[in-house]
C-alpha atoms as one frame of an Amber mdcrd trajectory, in Angstrom:
protein
 -93.559 -17.557  96.801 -93.862 -20.109  99.558 -97.530 -19.285 100.131 -98.380
 -19.376  96.418 -96.754 -22.782  95.894 -97.603 -24.452  99.197 -93.897 -24.934
  99.931 -92.051 -23.694 102.971 -89.738 -20.704 102.659 -86.897 -23.002 103.630
 -87.706 -25.320 100.709 -87.792 -22.391  98.273 -84.376 -21.254  99.532 -83.068
 -24.815  99.194 -84.263 -25.053  95.580 -82.516 -21.741  94.850 -79.324 -22.967
  96.550 -79.414 -26.181  94.488 -79.833 -24.223  91.246 -83.339 -25.511  90.557
 -84.825 -22.026  90.774 -83.228 -18.740  89.682 -82.091 -16.366  92.403 -84.522
 -13.523  93.176 -83.960 -10.147  91.568 -82.298  -7.474  93.683 -80.463  -8.102
  96.915 -81.175  -8.556 100.623 -84.382  -6.822 101.762 -84.929  -5.428  98.272
 -85.006  -8.871  96.662 -88.143  -9.795  94.757 -89.506 -12.620  92.639 -90.933
 -12.497  89.148 -93.598 -14.671  87.501 -90.872 -16.947  86.064 -89.817 -17.869
  89.598 -93.365 -18.972  90.370 -93.487 -20.981  87.125 -90.199 -22.709  88.028
 -91.441 -23.606  91.508 -94.791 -24.904  90.247 -93.026 -27.072  87.658 -90.751
 -28.510  90.347 -93.820 -29.182  92.536 -95.538 -31.059  89.683 -92.459 -33.151
  88.989 -91.838 -34.007  92.642 -95.500 -34.999  93.044 -95.037 -37.216  89.983
 -92.245 -38.995  91.825 -89.200 -37.488  90.131 -86.097 -37.011  92.246 -84.534
 -33.567  92.590 -81.516 -34.969  90.751 -83.695 -35.895  87.754 -85.524 -32.560
  87.908 -82.155 -30.770  87.752 -81.246 -32.851  84.696 -84.525 -31.940  82.980
 -84.143 -28.258  83.816 -80.609 -28.366  82.418 -81.986 -29.676  79.109 -81.547
 -33.434  79.461 -83.777 -35.466  77.142 -87.022 -36.805  78.592 -85.777 -40.373
  78.276 -82.115 -40.444  79.249 -79.976 -43.430  78.393 -80.171 -46.150  81.037
 -78.069 -45.302  84.067 -75.993 -47.787  85.925 -76.872 -47.676  89.581 -73.872
 -46.812  91.685 -73.027 -49.219  94.509 -74.390 -47.932  97.796 -77.123 -45.813
  96.182 -80.467 -46.209  97.930 -83.594 -46.508  95.801 -87.174 -47.215  96.764
 -88.897 -49.708  94.484 -92.546 -50.689  94.532 -93.330 -54.384  94.252 -96.870
 -55.049  93.054 -98.225 -58.610  93.071-100.684 -58.984  90.208-101.378 -62.698
  90.597 -99.730 -65.799  91.981 -96.342 -65.889  90.251 -96.715 -62.477  88.612
 -95.141 -59.309  90.034 -94.175 -55.900  88.717 -91.220 -54.025  90.185 -91.105
 -50.313  89.472 -89.142 -47.292  90.663 -91.470 -44.462  89.610 -88.818 -41.738
  89.782 -86.426 -43.510  87.441 -89.294 -44.593  85.210 -90.623 -41.021  85.113
 -94.105 -42.140  86.132 -96.571 -40.361  88.347 -98.518 -42.396  90.925-101.559
 -42.252  88.617 -99.477 -43.571  85.715 -98.133 -46.430  87.842-101.697 -47.381
  88.765-102.711 -47.233  85.083 -99.725 -49.413  84.149-100.646 -52.005  86.783
-104.297 -51.975  85.642-103.208 -52.449  82.020-100.893 -55.360  82.823-103.570
 -56.946  85.030-106.184 -56.615  82.269-103.815 -58.160  79.711-102.986 -61.029
  82.105-106.696 -61.743  82.689-107.353 -61.677  78.947-104.518 -64.144  78.297
-105.755 -66.450  81.063-109.320 -66.319  79.736-108.146 -67.103  76.187-105.970
 -69.937  77.473-108.822 -71.457  79.472-111.186 -71.154  76.492-108.616 -72.879
  74.244-108.250 -75.684  76.801-112.044 -76.240  76.860-112.124 -76.325  73.047
-109.349 -78.938  73.013-111.283 -81.117  75.461-114.426 -81.063  73.290
């Protein structure tokens, strides 16, 4: 399983211990994995690459809705936020894991906001020139 997914054997065992992946069939040296185990691991790999935390992945695997109600952040909890400066006086703060966004989606979001900002500035400058005429 580790070779097929690109994970280490230790990581696969950890995911099993945490209940993210079903235990292998059989016991001890006779234990074996089925295609569903591979599917579970590949799904977890996709979600972790998309920036989801293992806690959120567990929630999704347990049947939580895709967009959970907003969570209150517990005091002392550490989160890593990205701060992207789009222009002087304009920033976007995002925590991709909580937002459920992959790195590609974050880049697309930033591009979209930047494009909208430029469009607004262009329209504003054009309106100012028209007022001066």
